[in-house]
C-alpha positions in Angstrom: 107.6 104.0 152.1 104.0 105.1 152.1 103.5 104.0 148.5 104.9 100.6 149.3 102.6 100.2 152.2 99.6 101.3 150.1 100.6 98.7 147.4 100.8 95.9 149.9 97.4 96.7 151.4 95.9 96.9 147.9 97.4 93.5 147.1 95.9 92.0 150.2 92.5 93.5 149.5 92.5 92.1 145.9 93.6 88.7 147.2 90.8 88.7 149.8 88.2 89.7 147.2 89.3 86.9 144.8 89.3 84.4 147.6 85.8 85.5 148.7 84.4 85.1 145.2 85.8 81.6 144.7 88.1 82.5 141.8 91.1 81.0 143.6 89.4 77.7 144.2 89.0 77.1 140.4 92.6 77.9 139.8 93.8 75.7 142.7 91.6 72.8 141.6 93.0 73.1 138.1 96.6 73.0 139.5 95.8 70.0 141.6 94.3 68.1 138.6 97.4 69.0 136.6 99.6 67.7 139.4 97.6 64.5 139.7 96.1 65.0 143.1 92.4 65.0 144.0 90.8 68.3 145.1 89.5 68.5 148.6 85.8 68.3 149.4 85.7 71.9 150.2 87.2 73.1 146.9 85.1 70.6 144.9 81.9 72.1 146.4 83.0 75.6 145.4 83.7 74.6 141.8 81.2 76.1 139.5 80.7 75.5 135.8 82.1 78.9 135.0 85.3 78.0 136.8 85.9 75.0 134.5 87.1 76.4 131.2 87.5 74.1 128.2 90.1 74.8 125.6 88.9 76.1 122.2 88.7 73.6 119.5 91.0 74.4 116.6 90.0 71.5 114.3 89.8 72.3 110.6 86.6 71.8 108.7 86.5 68.5 106.9 87.9 68.6 103.4 85.1 68.1 101.0 85.3 67.4 97.3 84.2 70.1 94.8 80.6 70.3 93.8 81.0 70.6 90.1 83.5 70.5 87.3 84.0 74.3 87.2 84.9 74.3 90.9 87.4 71.4 90.3 89.0 73.3 87.5 89.3 76.4 89.7 91.0 74.4 92.4 93.6 72.9 90.0 94.1 76.4 88.4 94.7 77.9 91.9 97.3 75.2 92.6 99.1 75.9 89.4 99.0 79.7 90.0 100.7 79.1 93.4 103.5 77.0 91.9 106.6 78.9 91.0 107.4 76.6 88.0 104.0 76.1 86.4 102.7 79.6 86.9 104.4 80.7 83.6 103.6 77.7 81.5 100.8 77.7 78.9 98.8 74.9 80.3 95.0 74.5 79.8 93.1 72.8 82.6 89.8 71.2 81.8 87.4 69.0 83.8 86.1 66.3 81.4 84.1 64.4 83.9 83.5 63.9 87.6 86.9 63.9 89.2 88.7 63.8 85.8 91.1 66.7 84.8 92.7 67.0 81.4 96.0 69.0 81.1 97.0 70.3 77.7 99.8 72.6 76.7 103.6 73.0 76.7 106.3 72.7 79.3 110.1 73.1 79.2 111.1 69.7 80.5 109.7 66.2 81.1 110.2 66.8 84.8 107.6 69.6 84.6 105.1 67.1 83.2 105.6 64.8 86.2 105.4 67.9 88.5 102.1 69.1 86.9 100.6 65.6 87.2 101.6 65.3 90.8 100.1 68.6 91.7 96.9 67.9 89.9 96.5 64.5 91.6 97.0 66.2 95.0 94.1 68.5 94.5 91.0 67.6 96.4 88.4 66.0 94.2 90.7 64.9 91.4 90.6 61.1 90.8 92.1 60.9 87.3 94.5 63.1 85.3 94.5 62.9 81.5 97.9 64.3 80.7 98.4 65.7 77.2 101.3 68.0 78.0 104.2 68.3 75.5 107.8 69.3 76.1 108.6 72.3 73.8 110.6 71.4 70.8 109.5 67.8 70.8 106.9 66.4 68.4 103.7 64.9 69.7 103.3 61.1 69.4 100.9 60.2 66.6 
């Protein structure tokens, strides 16, 4: 019984301390704004800049194109390394101009050629893909 009485008194003391410091007015004004009602003049006067908390911005940094051809090659290579199909294919990736990537090598099926082209085009900074990939067992066109 004594512990319960002590807990109740401690709760009242903490509530009075918070009310005295104005912490509850910021909370109450936020609840009123969320409910659509206007705060009273008294609580508006007690609002301080510290009581108005803004949410953190979680925006991503703008996606920028790569600075040079080596960086562009590295981005495409990283894309291929993260792909479960193309990671094991002998494909050479070369930047042959600003925004231009050349793919050379062998794949197991024509669908893999389309897949490699799609992944390369989806890489930031790639404007053109020169595709010289060949399906194993087929002869290159002359």
